[in-house]
NULUM-394477 format. One record per residue (C-alpha): x, y, z; residue in one letter. Coordinates in steps of 0.05 Angstrom, whole numbers, padded with zeros to 5 digits, always signed. Example, Ala and Ser with C-alpha at 12.3 -4.5 7.8 and 13.67 -1.06 7.14 Angstrom:
<nodes>
+00246-00090+00156a+00273-00021+00143s
</nodes>
This chain:
<nodes>
+00298+00240+00402m+00252+00287+00440s+00240+00326+00377r+00221+00262+00340t+00173+00242+00395l+00141+00311+00395l+00132+00308+00319t+00101+00238+00325l+00053+00262+00380s+00031+00322+00339v+00021+00279+00277w-00021+00226+00314l-00061+00280+00348g-00075+00316+00282a-00095+00251+00248a-00141+00232+00305g-00174+00300+00301a-00204+00280+00234f-00239+00222+00267a-00307+00208+00237q-00348+00149+00215t-00369+00131+00145g-00408+00078+00106p-00399+00004+00116t-00389-00046+00059l-00414-00117+00071t-00413-00178+00028g-00404-00253+00020r-00350-00295-00014i-00370-00363-00044l-00338-00421-00081d-00358-00414-00155q-00370-00489-00166s-00402-00510-00100t-00432-00443-00079q-00407-00458-00009q-00379-00401+00034p-00303-00390+00035i-00278-00373+00105p-00212-00338+00116g-00210-00302+00049a-00177-00233+00048t-00219-00175+00024v-00178-00114+00008l-00187-00042-00014l-00115-00026-00036p-00126+00048-00048d-00154+00057+00022l-00107+00007+00057q-00166-00028+00089q-00176-00103+00095a-00223-00155+00124a-00224-00230+00132v-00286-00271+00116t-00322-00307+00173a-00339-00381+00173p-00403-00365+00134d-00363-00326+00081g-00387-00257+00102t-00343-00196+00111f-00351-00124+00133q-00309-00062+00118l-00326-00001+00161t-00308+00073+00163n-00306+00080+00087l-00309+00147+00049p-00380+00172+00039p-00367+00180-00036k-00320+00146-00084g-00309+00086-00130r-00254+00038-00110f-00226-00029-00132l-00242-00087-00084l-00194-00146-00086e-00210-00216-00059i-00155-00267-00047r-00158-00338-00020s-00108-00395-00026l-00126-00443-00082g-00172-00392-00116y-00162-00341-00170r-00153-00270-00145t-00216-00231-00164t-00233-00157-00166t-00296-00116-00164r-00308-00041-00171s-00350-00016-00112v-00384+00050-00100d-00384+00068-00026t-00441+00117-00036e-00487+00062-00062a-00476+00021+00002n-00498-00043-00034a-00478-00113-00009p-00426-00150-00051v-00429-00224-00068e-00369-00254-00104v-00357-00325-00128s-00284-00347-00134l-00260-00396-00186g-00201-00443-00178t-00132-00413-00191a-00118-00438-00261a-00088-00369-00277t-00076-00303-00242e-00099-00255-00296l-00141-00216-00247g-00085-00195-00199q-00084-00122-00178v-00025-00080-00199v-00012-00023-00150v+00040+00007-00197t-00012+00016-00252g-00026+00079-00291v-00079+00109-00245s-00095+00078-00179g-00102+00003-00170s-00112-00033-00236t-00124-00105-00256e-00063-00135-00291a-00103-00156-00352r-00130-00085-00360r-00061-00052-00357s-00022-00048-00422p+00044-00049-00384l+00079-00117-00384p+00078-00134-00310t+00094-00194-00267a+00065-00203-00197v+00096-00249-00145v+00059-00266-00080e+00088-00282-00012r+00067-00355-00020r+00113-00362-00079y+00170-00327-00043l+00164-00377+00015n+00174-00435-00032t+00241-00410-00057q+00311-00425-00030a+00331-00352-00040a+00389-00315-00006t+00358-00246-00015n+00296-00210-00042a+00320-00205-00114v+00345-00277-00115d+00274-00299-00102a+00250-00262-00165l+00305-00284-00212a+00265-00342-00242r+00208-00297-00266i+00208-00297-00343p+00245-00235-00367g+00278-00224-00299v+00349-00245-00279t+00402-00218-00231q+00471-00189-00231l+00510-00218-00173t+00575-00213-00135a+00561-00269-00085g+00498-00293-00048p+00487-00227-00010a+00494-00181-00070i+00440-00182-00124s+00412-00130-00172k+00349-00142-00212a+00360-00146-00287v+00297-00133-00329i+00302-00152-00402r+00377-00138-00402g+00376-00072-00363l+00397-00063-00291t+00430-00015-00240g+00410+00057-00251s+00362+00037-00306r+00316-00001-00258v+00280+00035-00201i+00270-00002-00136q+00208+00018-00096l+00188-00001-00025n+00113+00007-00019n+00114+00054-00079g+00169+00099-00051a+00237+00103-00086r+00295+00072-00049q+00360+00110-00062e+00428+00081-00050g+00494+00072-00087q+00460+00041-00148k+00521+00055-00192w+00562+00006-00152d+00564-00068-00171d+00574-00084-00097l+00508-00052-00076q+00454-00105-00068g+00379-00100-00058v+00381-00072+00013e+00311-00096+00029t+00290-00145+00083d+00268-00208+00046e+00219-00226+00101y+00183-00160+00098s+00160-00170+00026v+00086-00188+00021g+00087-00186-00055r+00131-00159-00110a+00110-00126-00175e+00157-00121-00234i+00142-00073-00290v+00181-00095-00352k+00189-00032-00391g+00199+00044-00388p+00168+00073-00325s+00194+00144-00330s+00123+00168-00337l+00108+00155-00264l+00177+00156-00233y+00223+00200-00276g+00296+00187-00289s+00323+00116-00277d+00257+00083-00297g+00282+00071-00367l+00286-00005-00358g+00230-00018-00309g+00210-00020-00236v+00213-00071-00180v+00163-00053-00125n+00169-00091-00059f+00103-00086-00022l+00091-00104+00051t+00033-00152+00068p-00037-00123+00066p-00062-00087+00129p-00090-00128+00187v-00165-00135+00186a-00204-00089+00232v-00211-00115+00303g-00153-00164+00298r-00084-00168+00328t-00038-00218+00294v+00035-00237+00288g+00080-00290+00258s+00147-00325+00269v+00188-00346+00208t+00251-00387+00211t+00295-00410+00153n+00355-00455+00148y+00396-00466+00084q+00446-00522+00077s+00498-00494+00029n+00523-00435+00070n+00487-00456+00135h+00443-00393+00131l+00399-00382+00192i+00343-00331+00185g+00289-00309+00233t+00233-00258+00228s+00182-00236+00280l+00120-00194+00263t+00067-00162+00306y+00009-00119+00281g-00062-00099+00294g-00121-00056+00274n-00168-00026+00325r-00241-00010+00310a-00222+00063+00323s-00179+00061+00260g-00112+00059+00296f-00068+00006+00264n+00004-00016+00263w+00053-00068+00239m+00124-00082+00264s+00177-00131+00242r+00246-00153+00268l+00288-00197+00222s+00358-00225+00223g+00404-00270+00182k+00472-00301+00189v+00507-00341+00135a+00576-00373+00128g+00617-00382+00065n+00580-00415+00008y+00603-00478-00028d+00608-00505-00099n+00640-00566-00131r+00699-00529-00164y+00718-00479-00110d+00697-00515-00047g+00683-00462+00007k+00687-00392-00024v+00730-00348+00020l+00697-00287+00052n+00627-00299+00023s+00591-00299+00090g+00544-00244+00114y+00497-00223+00169r+00436-00177+00173e+00392-00144+00225v+00331-00107+00199n+00273-00070+00231v+00213-00041+00195n+00140-00024+00205g+00088+00031+00208y+00038+00063+00255v-00023+00102+00231g-00097+00115+00228v-00150+00095+00177n-00214+00136+00175k-00269+00153+00127s-00227+00212+00103w-00170+00164+00083g-00108+00143+00120y-00042+00170+00147s+00016+00123+00163h+00085+00137+00191l+00134+00085+00164t+00203+00067+00188v+00254+00019+00158t+00325+00004+00176t+00368-00046+00138f+00436-00066+00167n+00482-00115+00132q+00555-00135+00142q+00586-00178+00088l+00652-00201+00061g+00676-00180-00007i+00699-00238-00050i+00766-00224-00083e+00778-00294-00111g+00855-00286-00105v+00889-00354-00112r+00955-00388-00100d+00989-00396-00168q+01014-00466-00151r+00954-00498-00117t+00894-00456-00138g+00873-00448-00065q+00844-00382-00040f+00893-00333-00010l+00880-00288+00050t+00921-00229+00075r+00972-00243+00129l+01005-00175+00137s+01023-00110+00103g+00987-00073+00048e+01000-00047-00022g+01070-00066-00046a+01086-00099+00021s+01023-00142+00023l+01037-00214+00045v+00984-00268+00032r+00977-00340+00054g+00932-00399+00038v+00865-00395+00072a+00859-00443+00131t+00799-00486+00149d+00782-00436+00204a+00780-00381+00150d+00730-00421+00109l+00683-00450+00161r+00636-00421+00213g+00599-00356+00218y+00652-00312+00250d+00698-00309+00189n+00679-00244+00154i+00747-00213+00140a+00773-00153+00102a+00758-00131+00050p+00689-00124+00080s+00631-00076+00076q+00578-00051+00123l+00514-00027+00090v+00460+00012+00126e+00396+00040+00096h+00348+00079+00140h+00283+00112+00118r+00227+00148+00154i+00166+00167+00113g+00097+00195+00119l+00045+00164+00072d-00022+00200+00068n-00084+00190+00026s-00142+00238+00034f-00210+00224+00003v-00242+00289-00020l-00315+00307-00018g-00322+00306-00093n-00300+00233-00097g-00228+00250-00115g-00167+00230-00075r-00102+00266-00056l-00040+00224-00039a+00020+00258-00007v+00082+00217+00008n+00146+00246+00037v+00208+00208+00059g+00278+00219+00086w+00331+00167+00072q+00402+00156+00097l+00444+00106+00058n+00514+00089+00085q+00562+00041+00052r+00629+00030+00085r+00686-00013+00060e+00740-00036+00108f+00811-00059+00100e+00854-00098+00150e+00881-00064+00212s+00957-00062+00213e+00956-00066+00289e+00905-00122+00295g+00907-00195+00281k+00905-00221+00210p+00835-00212+00181g+00814-00159+00232e+00791-00090+00210f+00774-00025+00244e+00703+00001+00238l+00728+00071+00253e+00776+00071+00194e+00736+00061+00131s+00774+00056+00067a+00710+00077+00032l+00651+00111+00065y+00593+00137+00023f+00542+00178+00062h+00480+00192+00020l+00421+00233+00045r+00357+00236+00004t+00292+00275+00013l+00239+00247-00034d+00167+00268-00046y+00107+00249-00088t+00040+00285-00092v-00016+00254-00133r-00086+00280-00145y-00135+00226-00168y-00191+00264-00202l-00263+00240-00193p-00283+00192-00248e-00317+00231-00305k-00350+00199-00365n-00309+00136-00352g-00242+00173-00350w-00196+00162-00291n-00143+00216-00290t-00085+00229-00244t-00042+00292-00238l+00024+00288-00200g+00090+00318-00181i+00150+00280-00154s+00224+00291-00142g+00282+00287-00094m+00341+00323-00066q+00406+00286-00052q+00474+00299-00023h+00529+00247-00022n+00594+00257+00018t+00658+00217+00023n+00678+00203+00095l+00730+00149+00082g+00804+00149+00066e+00797+00130-00007e+00757+00163-00062f+00722+00129-00121l+00670+00182-00137i+00668+00256-00119p+00621+00286-00069e+00559+00310-00105y+00489+00340-00098s+00429+00324-00140l+00362+00359-00149l+00306+00334-00194d+00232+00340-00203g+00177+00324-00252g+00105+00339-00270l+00060+00288-00301y-00011+00270-00320a-00038+00200-00335v-00108+00177-00354t-00145+00114-00371r-00214+00095-00396k-00253+00031-00406t-00293+00028-00471i-00330-00038-00470g-00276-00091-00477k-00222-00040-00491l-00179-00006-00438d-00136+00052-00461v-00086+00091-00420s-00030+00141-00430g+00003+00203-00404g+00060+00253-00408l+00115+00275-00359r+00164+00333-00359l+00228+00322-00319d+00289+00362-00299s+00352+00338-00262r+00413+00377-00240h+00478+00345-00214i+00537+00382-00184n+00603+00344-00173g+00655+00374-00127d+00729+00379-00146a+00778+00342-00103l+00854+00352-00095y+00899+00305-00058l+00969+00313-00030d+01021+00258-00030r+00993+00224+00033q+00941+00223-00001p+00897+00270+00038k+00846+00321+00013p+00867+00392+00003r+00821+00452-00007p+00851+00469-00075a+00910+00456-00121a+00975+00475-00086a+01037+00465-00128g+01074+00404-00151a+01056+00361-00091n+00981+00363-00106t+00942+00319-00154d+00871+00330-00179q+00830+00268-00164k+00764+00295-00190f+00747+00355-00233a+00687+00396-00211g+00628+00396-00258f+00555+00417-00263s+00506+00381-00310s+00432+00390-00324s+00385+00343-00360y+00313+00350-00383g+00264+00304-00416n+00193+00294-00440l+00170+00223-00426a+00105+00191-00448g+00066+00127-00455s+00005+00104-00495l-00024+00035-00492g-00086-00009-00496a-00111-00076-00470a-00167-00110-00508f-00204-00164-00470n-00236-00201-00528l-00263-00253-00479t-00251-00269-00406e-00196-00316-00430q-00165-00279-00489l-00129-00212-00479v-00088-00171-00529f-00041-00115-00506k+00003-00062-00538a+00042-00003-00510n+00091+00049-00534i+00133+00087-00483a+00190+00136-00481r+00236+00137-00420g+00299+00172-00399f+00358+00166-00352r+00411+00217-00334s+00482+00190-00325p+00498+00168-00254n+00555+00196-00214i+00602+00138-00230a+00591+00145-00305e+00604+00220-00300l+00663+00224-00253a+00690+00158-00226s+00765+00151-00219n+00786+00091-00177g+00786+00017-00162r+00762-00020-00101h+00761-00092-00077e+00713-00141-00109g+00697-00103-00173t+00760-00130-00209t+00766-00065-00248r+00788+00008-00246y+00735+00055-00274e+00740+00123-00308l+00680+00169-00318g+00665+00223-00369d+00626+00285-00347n+00607+00301-00420t+00561+00241-00426l+00491+00254-00450k+00427+00228-00420a+00398+00163-00446e+00330+00164-00479t+00291+00105-00506n+00230+00086-00545l+00201+00018-00529q+00146-00020-00564l+00111-00076-00526d+00059-00125-00553a+00029-00185-00520g-00027-00236-00522v-00051-00284-00468s-00102-00340-00468y-00126-00373-00404a-00165-00435-00421g-00192-00491-00378s-00134-00537-00397v-00082-00494-00431v-00058-00423-00416s-00011-00388-00465v+00025-00321-00462g+00070-00285-00510l+00103-00217-00496d+00151-00184-00545a+00189-00118-00541f+00233-00073-00583l+00274-00022-00544n+00315+00031-00581n+00362+00069-00534i+00398+00132-00555n+00465+00147-00520h+00468+00080-00484y+00523+00083-00432i+00569+00024-00417f+00639+00010-00393a+00691-00017-00441r+00761-00040-00424r+00823+00001-00436l+00897-00012-00423s+00915+00049-00382n+00884+00099-00335r+00894+00156-00383a+00846+00122-00430g+00893+00129-00489t+00901+00057-00512a+00854+00002-00532d+00899-00059-00531s+00900-00096-00465t+00962-00111-00425n+00982-00153-00365a+00971-00097-00315a+00939-00118-00250q+00882-00068-00255d+00830-00080-00308q+00815-00009-00332i+00746+00009-00358f+00720+00074-00385k+00647+00095-00394y+00628+00109-00466v+00563+00117-00506q+00530+00087-00567t+00461+00079-00597d+00433+00010-00580a+00376-00036-00596r+00348-00089-00549l+00293-00137-00569y+00264-00203-00549g+00209-00227-00503g+00179-00282-00461e+00135-00341-00479a+00096-00382-00428t+00056-00446-00434l+00017-00474-00375d-00017-00541-00385v-00066-00557-00328h-00109-00618-00345p-00132-00618-00273l-00143-00557-00229s-00088-00581-00181w-00037-00603-00233l+00004-00554-00275h+00061-00562-00324l+00090-00491-00328e+00139-00474-00383n+00173-00408-00401s+00226-00383-00449f+00261-00316-00442s+00304-00283-00496l+00341-00217-00500v+00383-00191-00558r+00424-00128-00548a+00464-00097-00604e+00501-00033-00619q+00476+00006-00678q+00531+00022-00728n+00583-00018-00690a+00654-00002-00714p+00676-00075-00714a+00646-00145-00709a+00673-00156-00639n+00636-00093-00616q+00569-00114-00646q+00536-00134-00580y+00525-00097-00515l+00564-00124-00456p+00535-00163-00397f+00468-00184-00426i+00433-00246-00397p+00432-00311-00436a+00369-00344-00463d+00333-00387-00412r+00283-00444-00415l+00246-00467-00353q+00197-00525-00343s+00164-00539-00276v+00113-00592-00256l+00069-00566-00199v+00018-00601-00155v-00025-00554-00114n-00080-00583-00071l-00125-00534-00032p-00137-00586+00023k-00112-00657+00033v-00145-00679+00098g-00170-00657+00166a-00100-00641+00191r-00065-00622+00125l-00087-00558+00091g-00060-00529+00026t-00006-00575-00002f+00041-00563-00060y+00099-00599-00093a+00142-00579-00152r+00200-00606-00193a+00232-00568-00249g+00289-00559-00298i+00322-00492-00312e+00366-00491-00374h+00408-00429-00388t+00437-00428-00458f+00508-00410-00478k+00520-00335-00481q+00568-00321-00538n+00537-00256-00562r+00587-00215-00523i+00627-00150-00528f+00693-00186-00538s+00733-00124-00559a+00791-00107-00513f+00775-00168-00470d+00716-00131-00440t+00677-00196-00427e+00681-00270-00443t+00631-00322-00467a+00595-00366-00416t+00577-00440-00428p+00507-00467-00420s+00484-00504-00357y+00423-00540-00332t+00397-00539-00260l+00346-00584-00228v+00303-00554-00172n+00247-00581-00129a+00204-00565-00069g+00143-00582-00028l+00103-00551+00028g+00039-00554+00068a-00004-00520+00120d-00012-00561+00184i-00081-00554+00216l-00107-00562+00287s-00165-00611+00301p-00212-00552+00293t-00183-00533+00225g-00142-00473+00248v-00073-00466+00214a-00018-00482+00264l+00042-00471+00219f+00066-00476+00147s+00127-00517+00128l+00166-00508+00063y+00223-00551+00036l+00261-00527-00026a+00323-00551-00063g+00363-00513-00116n+00415-00544-00161n+00401-00613-00134l+00455-00647-00176f+00508-00597-00152d+00525-00572-00222v+00586-00527-00225g+00566-00465-00265y+00577-00391-00274q+00522-00342-00289s+00540-00296-00346h+00521-00238-00301l+00565-00258-00243s+00621-00208-00231r+00660-00265-00199l+00673-00296-00267k+00731-00248-00276y+00772-00264-00214t+00836-00306-00215d+00852-00368-00256y+00851-00433-00217n+00910-00477-00238v+00881-00536-00199a+00822-00546-00246n+00839-00501-00306g+00780-00455-00295r+00778-00380-00285r+00737-00343-00234g+00693-00363-00176v+00632-00407-00190f+00560-00398-00167n+00529-00433-00108q+00524-00509-00110g+00469-00553-00082r+00426-00516-00031n+00368-00544+00010v+00323-00495+00047s+00275-00510+00104v+00226-00454+00123r+00175-00453+00180l+00121-00400+00185v+00079-00399+00248v+00019-00351+00249p-00001-00320+00315l-00067-00290+00337s-00079-00247+00398f-00142-00225+00433k
</nodes>
């Protein structure tokens, strides 16, 4: 601890030594139609992490800016379209911006763009941006669940606490999760690893729908989800907030407290403490689902300095979650859920779950898992004298996932934290260095290096994957240029990744042994060493024919090395419903994706169409076998479902269509349709034509009322009511009973919310009411792993169903301190 404090003191002292003042940017924000000032608008320089809030007369001031440089200025205000301007700090000219009503959000800034902050309409990458306001209106159980209604985005689930983002049919190790632009590394190969991000800490989310290996290397083959914290506090302010949330279905209670500030000296900080507790969820076919409760405690924040030379921030996050693993084991006579009473293995004795097992918050029983993710990082951005910028980000992460079984000595359902059946201990050192060259002849170019070093150890009593170490790195260059109405961008990246897997021998206990030792020793894992290299690239263009009409096209090549489970897994654990076998001869996946899109934002109608074609070489997936030796393809009645990782060439194609009819500025009818087709190339049989576990087609239609102000005491008001129809998914990999078809279903969702004002017009609090699945439809998502649990003789249905009707109440109280 003393060493950490000493390091922090040295860092803060060094940062403060650079203290100096720079130019000031002033301006005024007005309503486009009335030309009246807009108070309370947020004015942000994303690349400098500086923000201001407009005064009652619409004016703002940003101080201590770099003496030279061109940056993107972003202006946000509720009820208005997000607008951007390019500003030159050397010119020191006042800025006046008029905001139009929020018929569309084409001008949103994309931090994950090709080179610095970029407007969405000027980036050829298909990207969706979700703001905090939208997240507040959702009855979501985690951060990914809140994004799962975005066109082209769904989720793979194993209960309310476990969600993985699925982008156009790709998920897991094919989608990179970022927190404020830094990679988050955990056990991504595991279906039981969720998002591991505090939902309340997300200020906005950006989803890149396509290969992102150019910027992030391996694992970006399918896309990126970047969770960003709220913008920095305006200079001279100290603020906070209290958020509480209650959800009716599983009686979830969530609370989040924030406190942050920004001194005129440049010293600024933000801190957040969040917690959740949830009981077992409910649906019309299963009733209360045994062991689906969970609880979380999360802490995150940063402390740093912002000066004219740039900024330096020390960030800390810690995510802690305990949750039950849903087995879905049932009584063969009644269909009721069974829980363990005594014994294990062949002597295991189960009994019907009691009312006490199903209700309340204190009913998380074995099998259970404890997930912890800790990260400390240093984010630096230095503005150079020539107008360029150097960004240096370094982070250290510790990801621990422990799975527990019942204690033989304890009471039924108890488990010992000291005796983990599984215990994965993953340490990661990640780094990114980017040099943003000064703009020259309209070209904006970035050179960068990034990589990481990992080591994963097994500290538990069971072994699913071997201990391994990983080392990778990449060099890249990206550039973009605006030529009139045309924006072009592209780049190249060279990557290398090396993975070493350790051999493991077990005796008859089974306990690890240093090496093979006669007839009483079995080899659990064979040692291996694999290296992968790749050249990735991207080239695209966005043509803004008018302010309303934009055409886009992009071609990108990505890559992904096999993960540790695909290379070397050999085991089964609770909740996955399958035993998996890896293959250390697997090749790396590479893909070539074509994207094309057109969007029109008119005064009454807005239309968007995005299409993609994604050819993947050496696509890796798990197919079912009948024995652990992997020698037979016909299934049998064995308890373990045995899957082996294999490869094929694949083609995915589809897209998203949106139609927004807004006859009035406050009234919208928003419609979207998402489609993905995923096929094997040269499939050996008709029942192997499709790739497994691909999301079904989905049609959504939502009527939204959004009023900027209703009266003296009621600020921004919104109401929505919508239908979400998911079509039948019968394009499945049915060979060897790998997966089954899923029927269609229709959900009705609704919500409303408002800002409550004081007599002087100051926001006192915001209240949100949301309802999902209002008619309590019993359904199973095609991407739910719980589909494949036990058959229920009581209703003739197999597996566990998704959450039933859920009503959420959320209260957000802003705080301001002198």
